[in-house]
N, CA, C and O atoms as a MOPAC input file, in Angstrom:
PM7 MOZYME 1SCF
protein

 N    -34.67900 1    18.08300 1    -9.81100 1
 C    -33.29400 1    17.83300 1   -10.12900 1
 C    -33.22500 1    17.07000 1   -11.45400 1
 O    -33.98100 1    16.12100 1   -11.65900 1
 N    -32.33900 1    17.47100 1   -12.34000 1
 C    -32.23600 1    16.83300 1   -13.63900 1
 C    -31.57200 1    15.47000 1   -13.51200 1
 O    -30.91500 1    15.16300 1   -12.51700 1
 N    -31.76800 1    14.64900 1   -14.56900 1
 C    -31.15100 1    13.32200 1   -14.58100 1
 C    -29.63400 1    13.43800 1   -14.52000 1
 O    -28.96500 1    12.66200 1   -13.83800 1
 N    -29.10800 1    14.41200 1   -15.23900 1
 C    -27.65400 1    14.59200 1   -15.27000 1
 C    -27.12800 1    14.93300 1   -13.87400 1
 O    -26.10900 1    14.40200 1   -13.43400 1
 N    -27.82400 1    15.80900 1   -13.20300 1
 C    -27.40700 1    16.22600 1   -11.86700 1
 C    -27.49500 1    15.05900 1   -10.87900 1
 O    -26.61800 1    14.89000 1   -10.03200 1
 N    -28.56000 1    14.25700 1   -10.99400 1
 C    -28.69900 1    13.07800 1   -10.12900 1
 C    -27.57800 1    12.09300 1   -10.40200 1
 O    -27.04500 1    11.47500 1    -9.48100 1
 N    -27.22100 1    11.94900 1   -11.67100 1
 C    -26.15800 1    11.02500 1   -12.05300 1
 C    -24.82200 1    11.46700 1   -11.45400 1
 O    -24.06000 1    10.64500 1   -10.94600 1
 N    -24.54900 1    12.76200 1   -11.51900 1
 C    -23.30400 1    13.29000 1   -10.94800 1
 C    -23.28900 1    13.09600 1    -9.44200 1
 O    -22.27400 1    12.69500 1    -8.87200 1
 N    -24.41900 1    13.38100 1    -8.79600 1
 C    -24.52400 1    13.20700 1    -7.34600 1
 C    -24.34100 1    11.74000 1    -6.97000 1
 O    -23.63100 1    11.42900 1    -6.01400 1
 N    -24.97200 1    10.84500 1    -7.71100 1
 C    -24.84600 1     9.41300 1    -7.45100 1
 C    -23.39100 1     8.97100 1    -7.59700 1
 O    -22.87700 1     8.21000 1    -6.77700 1
 N    -22.73800 1     9.45700 1    -8.64900 1
 C    -21.32700 1     9.09100 1    -8.86400 1
 C    -20.44300 1     9.61000 1    -7.73800 1
 O    -19.52200 1     8.91800 1    -7.30300 1
 N    -20.71400 1    10.81800 1    -7.26800 1
 C    -19.92500 1    11.38400 1    -6.17400 1
 C    -20.12100 1    10.58100 1    -4.89000 1
 O    -19.16800 1    10.34900 1    -4.14500 1
 N    -21.34600 1    10.16300 1    -4.63600 1
 C    -21.63000 1     9.36000 1    -3.44900 1
 C    -20.93400 1     8.00600 1    -3.55700 1
 O    -20.33900 1     7.53100 1    -2.59000 1
 N    -21.00900 1     7.38900 1    -4.73000 1
 C    -20.36000 1     6.09000 1    -4.93900 1
 C    -18.84400 1     6.22100 1    -4.77300 1
 O    -18.20500 1     5.35900 1    -4.17000 1
 N    -18.27600 1     7.29600 1    -5.30800 1
 C    -16.82900 1     7.51300 1    -5.17600 1
 C    -16.44600 1     7.70200 1    -3.71100 1
 O    -15.42000 1     7.18700 1    -3.26600 1
 N    -17.25100 1     8.42600 1    -2.97200 1
 C    -16.97400 1     8.64500 1    -1.54800 1
 C    -17.05800 1     7.33100 1    -0.77000 1
 O    -16.25800 1     7.09300 1     0.13400 1
 N    -18.01900 1     6.48400 1    -1.11800 1
 C    -18.14700 1     5.17800 1    -0.45400 1
 C    -16.92300 1     4.31800 1    -0.73500 1
 O    -16.43400 1     3.61200 1     0.14800 1
 N    -16.43400 1     4.38100 1    -1.96200 1
 C    -15.25400 1     3.57700 1    -2.32100 1
 C    -14.00100 1     4.11100 1    -1.62100 1
 O    -13.15900 1     3.33300 1    -1.17400 1
 N    -13.88200 1     5.43100 1    -1.52700 1
 C    -12.75000 1     6.03100 1    -0.79100 1
 C    -12.79300 1     5.60300 1     0.67300 1
 O    -11.76900 1     5.24900 1     1.25800 1
 N    -13.98900 1     5.64100 1     1.25600 1
 C    -14.15000 1     5.24100 1     2.65600 1
 C    -13.78400 1     3.76000 1     2.81900 1
 O    -13.17600 1     3.37500 1     3.81800 1
 N    -14.15300 1     2.94100 1     1.84300 1
 C    -13.84400 1     1.51200 1     1.89800 1
 C    -12.33100 1     1.28500 1     1.82200 1
 O    -11.79200 1     0.44000 1     2.53700 1
 N    -11.65800 1     2.03300 1     0.96400 1
 C    -10.20600 1     1.88900 1     0.85600 1
 C     -9.53800 1     2.30800 1     2.16500 1
 O     -8.61500 1     1.64200 1     2.63500 1
 N     -9.99900 1     3.39800 1     2.74600 1
 C     -9.46100 1     3.82300 1     4.03500 1
 C     -9.66900 1     2.76800 1     5.10700 1
 O     -8.78500 1     2.52400 1     5.92800 1
 N    -10.83300 1     2.14600 1     5.09700 1
 C    -11.12200 1     1.09400 1     6.07900 1
 C    -10.24700 1    -0.13500 1     5.84000 1
 O     -9.77300 1    -0.75400 1     6.79300 1
 N    -10.03200 1    -0.48900 1     4.57600 1
 C     -9.16300 1    -1.62500 1     4.26800 1
 C     -7.73600 1    -1.37900 1     4.75400 1
 O     -7.04900 1    -2.30300 1     5.19100 1
 N     -7.30300 1    -0.12900 1     4.67400 1
 C     -5.94300 1     0.20400 1     5.10900 1
 C     -5.80000 1     0.19500 1     6.62300 1
 O     -4.70200 1    -0.00600 1     7.14100 1
 N     -6.88900 1     0.40700 1     7.32900 1
 C     -6.78300 1     0.53300 1     8.78000 1
 C     -7.32900 1    -0.65700 1     9.55800 1
 O     -7.10600 1    -0.74400 1    10.76500 1
 N     -8.02400 1    -1.55800 1     8.91700 1
 C     -8.61700 1    -2.70400 1     9.61800 1
 C     -7.83900 1    -3.97700 1     9.30500 1
 O     -7.18800 1    -4.08400 1     8.26500 1
 N     -7.91700 1    -4.93400 1    10.21600 1
 C     -7.16700 1    -6.17600 1    10.05400 1
 C     -7.83500 1    -7.18600 1     9.14000 1
 O     -7.16000 1    -8.03300 1     8.55700 1
 N     -9.14600 1    -7.10900 1     9.00900 1
 C     -9.85700 1    -8.07700 1     8.17300 1
 C    -10.79500 1    -7.35000 1     7.21200 1
 O    -11.15200 1    -6.19100 1     7.42000 1
 N    -11.17900 1    -8.05500 1     6.17200 1
 C    -12.13000 1    -7.49900 1     5.21300 1
 C    -13.47800 1    -7.27700 1     5.89800 1
 O    -14.16200 1    -6.28900 1     5.63300 1
 N    -13.84700 1    -8.19300 1     6.76900 1
 C    -15.11800 1    -8.05200 1     7.48000 1
 C    -15.11300 1    -6.77900 1     8.33700 1
 O    -16.08500 1    -6.02300 1     8.33800 1
 N    -14.03100 1    -6.55200 1     9.05400 1
 C    -13.94100 1    -5.35200 1     9.89400 1
 C    -13.93300 1    -4.09500 1     9.03300 1
 O    -14.54000 1    -3.08800 1     9.39700 1
 N    -13.24700 1    -4.14900 1     7.89400 1
 C    -13.20700 1    -2.99700 1     6.98500 1
 C    -14.59700 1    -2.70200 1     6.44000 1
 O    -15.00200 1    -1.54300 1     6.35100 1
 N    -15.31800 1    -3.74000 1     6.07900 1
 C    -16.67800 1    -3.55100 1     5.55700 1
 C    -17.55800 1    -2.88100 1     6.61200 1
 O    -18.30000 1    -1.94900 1     6.30200 1
 N    -17.47600 1    -3.34900 1     7.83900 1
 C    -18.26400 1    -2.75600 1     8.92200 1
 C    -17.87800 1    -1.29800 1     9.12600 1
 O    -18.74500 1    -0.43300 1     9.25100 1
 N    -16.57500 1    -1.02600 1     9.16000 1
 C    -16.09600 1     0.34800 1     9.37100 1
 C    -16.54400 1     1.27500 1     8.24400 1
 O    -16.80300 1     2.45600 1     8.47300 1
 N    -16.63400 1     0.74200 1     7.03700 1
 C    -17.02200 1     1.55800 1     5.88400 1
 C    -18.53700 1     1.62000 1     5.70300 1
 O    -19.02900 1     2.32600 1     4.82300 1
 N    -19.27000 1     0.88900 1     6.52700 1
 C    -20.72400 1     0.87900 1     6.40800 1
 C    -21.20800 1     0.07700 1     5.21500 1
 O    -22.22500 1     0.40400 1     4.60500 1
 N    -20.46600 1    -0.98400 1     4.88300 1
 C    -20.80500 1    -1.83400 1     3.73800 1
 C    -21.00300 1    -3.26700 1     4.19500 1
 O    -20.58900 1    -3.64800 1     5.29000 1
 N    -21.63200 1    -4.04500 1     3.35300 1
 C    -21.67800 1    -5.47600 1     3.57900 1
 C    -20.35900 1    -6.09400 1     3.16100 1
 O    -19.69900 1    -5.60400 1     2.24400 1
 N    -19.97800 1    -7.16100 1     3.82800 1
 C    -18.71200 1    -7.81300 1     3.48800 1
 C    -18.70900 1    -8.30600 1     2.04500 1
 O    -17.68800 1    -8.20700 1     1.36400 1
 N    -19.82400 1    -8.83000 1     1.57500 1
 C    -19.89100 1    -9.33900 1     0.19800 1
 C    -19.71200 1    -8.20000 1    -0.81200 1
 O    -19.11600 1    -8.39600 1    -1.87100 1
 N    -20.22200 1    -7.02300 1    -0.48400 1
 C    -20.03700 1    -5.86300 1    -1.37100 1
 C    -18.56700 1    -5.50200 1    -1.46200 1
 O    -18.04200 1    -5.27500 1    -2.55300 1
 N    -17.90500 1    -5.44900 1    -0.32100 1
 C    -16.49400 1    -5.08900 1    -0.32000 1
 C    -15.66500 1    -6.13400 1    -1.05200 1
 O    -14.74800 1    -5.78700 1    -1.79600 1
 N    -15.97700 1    -7.40500 1    -0.84900 1
 C    -15.24500 1    -8.46300 1    -1.56500 1
 C    -15.47100 1    -8.35100 1    -3.08000 1
 O    -14.55100 1    -8.56500 1    -3.86900 1
 N    -16.69500 1    -8.01400 1    -3.47000 1
 C    -17.00200 1    -7.83700 1    -4.89800 1
 C    -16.18300 1    -6.67600 1    -5.46300 1
 O    -15.61400 1    -6.77900 1    -6.54900 1
 N    -16.12800 1    -5.56800 1    -4.71400 1
 C    -15.34900 1    -4.41600 1    -5.16300 1
 C    -13.87600 1    -4.77900 1    -5.31500 1
 O    -13.22300 1    -4.32800 1    -6.25600 1
 N    -13.35000 1    -5.58700 1    -4.40200 1
 C    -11.94100 1    -5.97100 1    -4.46900 1
 C    -11.63100 1    -6.80500 1    -5.71100 1
 O    -10.48000 1    -6.87200 1    -6.14100 1
 N    -12.64400 1    -7.43400 1    -6.28600 1
 C    -12.45100 1    -8.19700 1    -7.52600 1
 C    -12.54000 1    -7.31700 1    -8.76800 1
 O    -12.20500 1    -7.75500 1    -9.86800 1
 N    -12.99300 1    -6.07500 1    -8.59200 1
 C    -13.09700 1    -5.16000 1    -9.73600 1
 C    -11.73100 1    -4.50500 1    -9.96500 1
 O    -11.16200 1    -3.92500 1    -9.04000 1
 N    -11.20400 1    -4.59200 1   -11.18400 1
 C     -9.85300 1    -4.09100 1   -11.45300 1
 C     -9.62000 1    -2.63400 1   -11.04900 1
 O     -8.56900 1    -2.31000 1   -10.49500 1
 N    -10.58000 1    -1.76000 1   -11.31900 1
 C    -10.38200 1    -0.33700 1   -11.01000 1
 C    -10.28400 1    -0.11100 1    -9.50000 1
 O     -9.41800 1     0.63400 1    -9.04100 1
 N    -11.16500 1    -0.74700 1    -8.72800 1
 C    -11.13100 1    -0.59700 1    -7.27000 1
 C     -9.87500 1    -1.25400 1    -6.71400 1
 O     -9.20600 1    -0.68400 1    -5.85200 1
 N     -9.55200 1    -2.44700 1    -7.19800 1
 C     -8.36100 1    -3.15500 1    -6.72100 1
 C     -7.10000 1    -2.33400 1    -6.99200 1
 O     -6.19200 1    -2.29500 1    -6.16200 1
 N     -7.04500 1    -1.68400 1    -8.14400 1
 C     -5.88100 1    -0.85200 1    -8.47500 1
 C     -5.79900 1     0.36600 1    -7.55700 1
 O     -4.71100 1     0.74600 1    -7.12300 1
 N     -6.93800 1     0.97200 1    -7.26400 1
 C     -6.94600 1     2.13100 1    -6.35700 1
 C     -6.50500 1     1.71300 1    -4.96000 1
 O     -5.74100 1     2.42600 1    -4.30900 1
 N     -6.98300 1     0.55800 1    -4.49500 1
 C     -6.58900 1     0.04800 1    -3.18100 1
 C     -5.09400 1    -0.25600 1    -3.15400 1
 O     -4.40500 1     0.07900 1    -2.19100 1
 N     -4.60200 1    -0.88400 1    -4.20200 1
 C     -3.17500 1    -1.21300 1    -4.28500 1
 C     -2.33800 1     0.06400 1    -4.25800 1
 O     -1.32700 1     0.12500 1    -3.55800 1
 N     -2.74600 1     1.06900 1    -5.00400 1
 C     -2.00700 1     2.33400 1    -5.03200 1
 C     -2.01000 1     2.99300 1    -3.65200 1
 O     -0.99500 1     3.54300 1    -3.22300 1
 N     -3.13300 1     2.93800 1    -2.96800 1
 C     -3.21900 1     3.51800 1    -1.62300 1
 C     -2.32600 1     2.76100 1    -0.64800 1
 O     -1.66600 1     3.37300 1     0.19200 1
 N     -2.30200 1     1.43500 1    -0.75300 1
 C     -1.42100 1     0.62900 1     0.11900 1
 C      0.03800 1     0.94800 1    -0.14000 1
 O      0.82000 1     1.09700 1     0.79900 1
 N      0.41100 1     1.05400 1    -1.41500 1
 C      1.80000 1     1.36100 1    -1.74600 1
 C      2.18700 1     2.75100 1    -1.24900 1
 O      3.29400 1     2.94400 1    -0.74600 1
 N      1.29100 1     3.71200 1    -1.38500 1
 C      1.56800 1     5.06600 1    -0.89100 1
 C      1.75700 1     5.05500 1     0.62100 1
 O      2.66000 1     5.70300 1     1.14900 1
 N      0.89200 1     4.30700 1     1.31400 1
 C      1.01400 1     4.22100 1     2.76000 1
 C      2.32600 1     3.54000 1     3.14700 1
 O      3.00600 1     3.98900 1     4.07000 1
 N      2.68100 1     2.47800 1     2.46100 1
 C      3.93800 1     1.77900 1     2.73400 1
 C      5.12400 1     2.70100 1     2.49700 1
 O      6.06800 1     2.71400 1     3.28700 1
 N      5.08300 1     3.47100 1     1.41800 1
 C      6.17000 1     4.42000 1     1.14300 1
 C      6.31100 1     5.43200 1     2.27400 1
 O      7.42700 1     5.76000 1     2.67700 1
 N      5.19400 1     5.92700 1     2.78700 1
 C      5.24000 1     6.89000 1     3.89300 1
 C      5.80900 1     6.25700 1     5.14800 1
 O      6.64100 1     6.85500 1     5.83000 1
 N      5.36500 1     5.05600 1     5.45200 1
 C      5.83200 1     4.36800 1     6.65600 1
 C      7.33800 1     4.09300 1     6.55600 1
 O      8.08900 1     4.35800 1     7.49500 1
 N      7.75900 1     3.56800 1     5.42700 1
 C      9.18300 1     3.26900 1     5.26500 1
 C     10.00000 1     4.55800 1     5.28800 1
 O     11.08700 1     4.59000 1     5.86300 1
 N      9.49100 1     5.61100 1     4.67200 1
 C     10.18500 1     6.89800 1     4.71400 1
 C     10.35600 1     7.39900 1     6.13300 1
 O     11.42600 1     7.88400 1     6.49700 1
 N      9.31100 1     7.28600 1     6.93700 1
 C      9.40700 1     7.70600 1     8.33900 1
 C     10.40100 1     6.84000 1     9.09300 1
 O     11.15500 1     7.33400 1     9.93200 1
 N     10.40000 1     5.54900 1     8.79400 1
 C     11.34800 1     4.65400 1     9.45900 1
 C     12.77800 1     4.97100 1     9.04500 1
 O     13.68500 1     4.96500 1     9.87700 1
 N     12.97500 1     5.24300 1     7.78000 1
 C     14.32000 1     5.57500 1     7.30800 1
 C     14.81700 1     6.84300 1     7.98700 1
 O     15.97900 1     6.92000 1     8.38700 1
 N     13.94500 1     7.83300 1     8.12000 1
 C     14.38100 1     9.08100 1     8.75100 1
 C     14.67800 1     8.88100 1    10.23300 1
 O     15.48000 1     9.62200 1    10.80200 1
 N     14.05200 1     7.90000 1    10.86400 1
 C     14.31500 1     7.63300 1    12.28300 1
 C     15.49700 1     6.69700 1    12.49400 1
 O     15.95300 1     6.51500 1    13.62300 1
 N     15.99400 1     6.10700 1    11.42000 1
 C     17.07600 1     5.14200 1    11.54900 1
 C     18.33700 1     5.76200 1    12.13100 1
 O     19.01900 1     5.12800 1    12.93700 1
 N     18.65700 1     6.97900 1    11.74000 1
 C     19.87300 1     7.59400 1    12.28200 1
 C     19.75300 1     7.78500 1    13.79100 1
 O     20.73700 1     7.61800 1    14.51100 1
 N     18.55700 1     8.13400 1    14.28300 1
 C     18.34500 1     8.23300 1    15.73200 1
 C     18.49700 1     6.86200 1    16.38500 1
 O     19.09100 1     6.73400 1    17.45600 1
 N     17.95600 1     5.84700 1    15.72900 1
 C     18.07300 1     4.49500 1    16.28100 1
 C     19.53000 1     4.06500 1    16.34500 1
 O     19.96700 1     3.45800 1    17.32300 1
 N     20.27200 1     4.38300 1    15.30300 1
 C     21.69400 1     4.03300 1    15.31000 1
 C     22.44400 1     4.80800 1    16.39000 1
 O     23.33100 1     4.26100 1    17.04500 1
 N     22.09000 1     6.07600 1    16.57600 1
 C     22.72100 1     6.86500 1    17.63500 1
 C     22.39600 1     6.27000 1    19.00600 1
 O     23.26000 1     6.21000 1    19.88200 1
 N     21.15200 1     5.83400 1    19.18700 1
 C     20.75800 1     5.19400 1    20.44300 1
 C     21.55400 1     3.91100 1    20.65000 1
 O     22.05600 1     3.64300 1    21.74100 1
 N     21.65800 1     3.13900 1    19.60500 1
 C     22.41900 1     1.89400 1    19.68000 1
 C     23.86900 1     2.17600 1    20.04300 1
 O     24.43600 1     1.53500 1    20.92700 1
 N     24.46200 1     3.14300 1    19.35000 1
 C     25.85800 1     3.50000 1    19.63900 1
 C     26.01000 1     3.99000 1    21.08700 1
 O     26.94400 1     3.60400 1    21.79100 1
 N     25.08400 1     4.83600 1    21.51000 1
 C     25.14700 1     5.36500 1    22.87500 1
 C     25.04500 1     4.24300 1    23.90000 1
 O     25.73000 1     4.25600 1    24.92300 1
 N     24.19400 1     3.28600 1    23.61600 1
 C     23.96900 1     2.20400 1    24.57100 1
 C     25.01200 1     1.09900 1    24.50600 1
 O     25.06500 1     0.23900 1    25.38500 1
 N     25.82600 1     1.11800 1    23.48900 1
 C     26.89400 1     0.12100 1    23.42200 1
 C     27.89400 1     0.30600 1    24.57000 1
 O     28.55600 1    -0.64300 1    24.98800 1
 N     27.99000 1     1.51500 1    25.05900 1
 C     28.96600 1     1.79000 1    26.11300 1
 C     28.32400 1     2.08700 1    27.46300 1
 O     29.03600 1     2.35400 1    28.43100 1
 N     26.99400 1     2.04800 1    27.55100 1
 C     26.34100 1     2.32400 1    28.84300 1
 C     26.21000 1     1.03400 1    29.65100 1
 O     26.46000 1    -0.05800 1    29.14300 1
 N     25.82900 1     1.17400 1    30.87000 1
 C     25.74800 1     0.02700 1    31.76800 1
 C     24.55400 1    -0.87800 1    31.49900 1
 O     24.65900 1    -2.09200 1    31.67400 1
 N     23.39800 1    -0.31100 1    31.06900 1
 C     22.17900 1    -1.10800 1    30.87500 1
 C     21.44700 1    -0.70900 1    29.59700 1
 O     20.50800 1     0.08600 1    29.64100 1
 N     21.85900 1    -1.23800 1    28.49900 1
 C     21.21400 1    -0.85800 1    27.24100 1
 C     19.77000 1    -1.35100 1    27.13400 1
 O     18.92800 1    -0.65300 1    26.56800 1
 N     19.47500 1    -2.50600 1    27.64900 1
 C     18.14700 1    -3.07700 1    27.74600 1
 C     17.17800 1    -2.78700 1    26.61000 1
 O     17.50500 1    -2.95900 1    25.43600 1
 N     15.97100 1    -2.34100 1    26.98300 1
 C     14.91700 1    -2.13100 1    25.98800 1
 C     15.27000 1    -1.11100 1    24.91300 1
 O     14.81000 1    -1.23300 1    23.77800 1
 N     16.06800 1    -0.12300 1    25.24400 1
 C     16.42400 1     0.89200 1    24.25100 1
 C     17.19600 1     0.27900 1    23.09700 1
 O     16.95500 1     0.60100 1    21.93400 1
 N     18.12300 1    -0.60300 1    23.42500 1
 C     18.90700 1    -1.24700 1    22.37400 1
 C     18.01800 1    -2.16200 1    21.53300 1
 O     18.11300 1    -2.17300 1    20.30600 1
 N     17.16000 1    -2.92200 1    22.19600 1
 C     16.26800 1    -3.81900 1    21.44900 1
 C     15.37800 1    -3.02600 1    20.48800 1
 O     15.13700 1    -3.45100 1    19.35800 1
 N     14.89700 1    -1.88100 1    20.94400 1
 C     14.06200 1    -1.04800 1    20.08100 1
 C     14.86400 1    -0.51100 1    18.90700 1
 O     14.37800 1    -0.48500 1    17.77600 1
 N     16.07900 1    -0.08600 1    19.17200 1
 C     16.91700 1     0.44700 1    18.09500 1
 C     17.22600 1    -0.62900 1    17.06400 1
 O     17.14100 1    -0.39100 1    15.85900 1
 N     17.58300 1    -1.81400 1    17.54600 1
 C     17.88100 1    -2.91700 1    16.62900 1
 C     16.64300 1    -3.27400 1    15.81000 1
 O     16.72900 1    -3.48100 1    14.60000 1
 N     15.51300 1    -3.34300 1    16.46800 1
 C     14.27600 1    -3.67600 1    15.75600 1
 C     13.97300 1    -2.65000 1    14.67700 1
 O     13.58600 1    -3.01600 1    13.56700 1
 N     14.14400 1    -1.37900 1    14.98500 1
 C     13.86300 1    -0.33300 1    14.00700 1
 C     14.79700 1    -0.43700 1    12.81000 1
 O     14.36600 1    -0.29900 1    11.66600 1
 N     16.05600 1    -0.67600 1    13.07200 1
 C     17.01000 1    -0.81000 1    11.96500 1
 C     16.64500 1    -2.01500 1    11.10200 1
 O     16.64800 1    -1.91900 1     9.87500 1
 N     16.33000 1    -3.15200 1    11.73500 1
 C     15.96900 1    -4.34200 1    10.97300 1
 C     14.69800 1    -4.11800 1    10.15600 1
 O     14.62400 1    -4.52000 1     8.99500 1
 N     13.70000 1    -3.47800 1    10.76100 1
 C     12.46200 1    -3.20400 1    10.03900 1
 C     12.68600 1    -2.24800 1     8.87700 1
 O     12.08300 1    -2.40000 1     7.81500 1
 N     13.53900 1    -1.28000 1     9.07900 1
 C     13.84000 1    -0.33500 1     8.00700 1
 C     14.49300 1    -1.04200 1     6.83300 1
 O     14.13100 1    -0.82000 1     5.67800 1
 N     15.45300 1    -1.89400 1     7.14100 1
 C     16.12700 1    -2.62100 1     6.06600 1
 C     15.15700 1    -3.52500 1     5.31500 1
 O     15.20500 1    -3.61700 1     4.08900 1
 N     14.28100 1    -4.18800 1     6.05300 1
 C     13.27200 1    -5.02600 1     5.39200 1
 C     12.32000 1    -4.18400 1     4.55600 1
 O     11.93500 1    -4.58200 1     3.45700 1
 N     11.94400 1    -3.02600 1     5.07300 1
 C     11.06000 1    -2.14600 1     4.32000 1
 C     11.69000 1    -1.69600 1     3.01900 1
 O     11.03400 1    -1.66300 1     1.97800 1
 N     12.96600 1    -1.34800 1     3.08300 1
 C     13.66400 1    -0.94500 1     1.85300 1
 C     13.74600 1    -2.10800 1     0.87500 1
 O     13.59300 1    -1.92000 1    -0.33200 1
 N     13.98800 1    -3.30500 1     1.39000 1
 C     14.02900 1    -4.47400 1     0.51200 1
 C     12.68500 1    -4.66300 1    -0.18900 1
 O     12.63700 1    -4.97200 1    -1.38000 1
 N     11.60800 1    -4.47600 1     0.54600 1
 C     10.27700 1    -4.61300 1    -0.05100 1
 C     10.04300 1    -3.55400 1    -1.12000 1
 O      9.48900 1    -3.85400 1    -2.17700 1
 N     10.45600 1    -2.32800 1    -0.85800 1
 C     10.28300 1    -1.27000 1    -1.85700 1
 C     11.10000 1    -1.57400 1    -3.11100 1
 O     10.62400 1    -1.37500 1    -4.22900 1
 N     12.32700 1    -2.05600 1    -2.92600 1
 C     13.13800 1    -2.43900 1    -4.08100 1
 C     12.45700 1    -3.56100 1    -4.86300 1
 O     12.41900 1    -3.53200 1    -6.09300 1
 N     11.92400 1    -4.54200 1    -4.14700 1
 C     11.24600 1    -5.65400 1    -4.81400 1
 C     10.01800 1    -5.16100 1    -5.57600 1
 O      9.75400 1    -5.62000 1    -6.68800 1
 N      9.26600 1    -4.23100 1    -4.98700 1
 C      8.11000 1    -3.67200 1    -5.68500 1
 C      8.53500 1    -2.96000 1    -6.96100 1
 O      7.88700 1    -3.09000 1    -8.00000 1
 N      9.62700 1    -2.20600 1    -6.87700 1
 C     10.13500 1    -1.52000 1    -8.06500 1
 C     10.55900 1    -2.49600 1    -9.14800 1
 O     10.25700 1    -2.29900 1   -10.32500 1
 N     11.26000 1    -3.55100 1    -8.74500 1
 C     11.69200 1    -4.55800 1    -9.71000 1
 C     10.49200 1    -5.27500 1   -10.32100 1
 O     10.46900 1    -5.54700 1   -11.52100 1
 N      9.50300 1    -5.57700 1    -9.49400 1
 C      8.29400 1    -6.22900 1    -9.99100 1
 C      7.57900 1    -5.34000 1   -11.00200 1
 O      7.10200 1    -5.82200 1   -12.02900 1
 N      7.50600 1    -4.06000 1   -10.71500 1
 C      6.87000 1    -3.12300 1   -11.63000 1
 C      7.61500 1    -3.08500 1   -12.96600 1
 O      6.99500 1    -3.07600 1   -14.02900 1
 N      8.93800 1    -3.06300 1   -12.90100 1
 C      9.73900 1    -3.07600 1   -14.13600 1
 C      9.49800 1    -4.35000 1   -14.92600 1
 O      9.35200 1    -4.30600 1   -16.14700 1
 N      9.45400 1    -5.48900 1   -14.23600 1
 C      9.20800 1    -6.76000 1   -14.92000 1
 C      7.83200 1    -6.78200 1   -15.57800 1
 O      7.68200 1    -7.29000 1   -16.68900 1
 N      6.83500 1    -6.23500 1   -14.90100 1
 C      5.49600 1    -6.17400 1   -15.48500 1
 C      5.50200 1    -5.32600 1   -16.74700 1
 O      4.86500 1    -5.67600 1   -17.74000 1
 N      6.22000 1    -4.21700 1   -16.70500 1
 C      6.31100 1    -3.36200 1   -17.89200 1
 C      6.99500 1    -4.10300 1   -19.03600 1
 O      6.57400 1    -3.99700 1   -20.18800 1
 N      8.04600 1    -4.85100 1   -18.72000 1
 C      8.75200 1    -5.61600 1   -19.74800 1
 C      7.85500 1    -6.68900 1   -20.34600 1
 O      7.84400 1    -6.89100 1   -21.56000 1
 N      7.09900 1    -7.38000 1   -19.49100 1
 C      6.17200 1    -8.41300 1   -19.98000 1
 C      5.10700 1    -7.78200 1   -20.87100 1
 O      4.77700 1    -8.32100 1   -21.92700 1
 N      4.57400 1    -6.64700 1   -20.44700 1
 C      3.55700 1    -5.96700 1   -21.25300 1
 C      4.12800 1    -5.56700 1   -22.61200 1
 O      3.45800 1    -5.70800 1   -23.63500 1
 N      5.36000 1    -5.06900 1   -22.62400 1
 C      5.98900 1    -4.68000 1   -23.88500 1
 C      6.20600 1    -5.89500 1   -24.77400 1
 O      5.98900 1    -5.82300 1   -25.98400 1
 N      6.63000 1    -7.00400 1   -24.19300 1
 C      6.83100 1    -8.22700 1   -24.97200 1
 C      5.50700 1    -8.76200 1   -25.52400 1
 O      5.44700 1    -9.24700 1   -26.65400 1
 N      4.46200 1    -8.66900 1   -24.72600 1
 C      3.15000 1    -9.11600 1   -25.20000 1
 C      2.66000 1    -8.23400 1   -26.34100 1
 O      2.07300 1    -8.72700 1   -27.30400 1
 N      2.89800 1    -6.94700 1   -26.23500 1
 C      2.51300 1    -6.02300 1   -27.29500 1
 C      3.29300 1    -6.32400 1   -28.57300 1
 O      2.73200 1    -6.30300 1   -29.66900 1
 N      4.58000 1    -6.60100 1   -28.42800 1
 C      5.41000 1    -6.96800 1   -29.58500 1
 C      4.86400 1    -8.23000 1   -30.24900 1
 O      4.76700 1    -8.30500 1   -31.47400 1
 N      4.50800 1    -9.21800 1   -29.43100 1
 C      3.99300 1   -10.47600 1   -29.96600 1
 C      2.68800 1   -10.25100 1   -30.72600 1
 O      2.46600 1   -10.85900 1   -31.77300 1
 N      1.83100 1    -9.38600 1   -30.20800 1
 C      0.57400 1    -9.06900 1   -30.88600 1
 C      0.84300 1    -8.42500 1   -32.24600 1
 O      0.21200 1    -8.76100 1   -33.24800 1
 N      1.78800 1    -7.49900 1   -32.25400 1
 C      2.11600 1    -6.79900 1   -33.50600 1
 C      2.70000 1    -7.77200 1   -34.52000 1
 O      2.40000 1    -7.69200 1   -35.71100 1
 N      3.53500 1    -8.68900 1   -34.04500 1
 C      4.11800 1    -9.67300 1   -34.97200 1
 C      3.06800 1   -10.62700 1   -35.51000 1
 O      3.14400 1   -11.04100 1   -36.66700 1
 N      2.08400 1   -10.98400 1   -34.68400 1
 C      0.99400 1   -11.83900 1   -35.14600 1
 C      0.17700 1   -11.14600 1   -36.22100 1
 O     -0.25600 1   -11.76900 1   -37.19000 1
 N     -0.02800 1    -9.84400 1   -36.03600 1
 C     -0.79600 1    -9.07300 1   -36.99600 1
 C     -0.08100 1    -8.94900 1   -38.34600 1
 O     -0.72500 1    -8.80400 1   -39.38500 1
 N      1.24300 1    -9.00600 1   -38.32100 1
 C      2.01800 1    -8.86400 1   -39.54300 1
 C      2.21400 1   -10.21900 1   -40.23900 1
 O      2.49600 1   -10.29200 1   -41.43600 1
 N      2.05800 1   -11.27000 1   -39.46000 1
 C      2.36700 1   -12.60700 1   -39.96500 1
 C      1.28000 1   -13.24100 1   -40.66400 1
 O      1.42300 1   -14.37000 1   -41.13400 1

């Protein structure tokens, strides 16, 4: 096997390990559990989380997952509201009403978080643009 081919194979294996680690981080409650699930040492996973490229990939995966979860919750909100409305006039709304209320509250919080993420992203872009402007002005001055 040529050096180039070994290098490509090594890179593919490393990429697969990192993908597996990101999946484990998304599904496990702790970094230690994620490391075990991904077949890595905890110190390796913590080191990867400090690397900008891996941290950015993990962040993007978390945001994508959050978007999917909130989207599913939003689509179920109308059913929850219908359940709530139906149970407002029934004799024993009980757990059904509590579930409907919880879903509506969680959906609203999820949307608030998505809005905050969007605003944060815009602010970061504005800061980056201002920093770039400052650099250009320093170069001219």
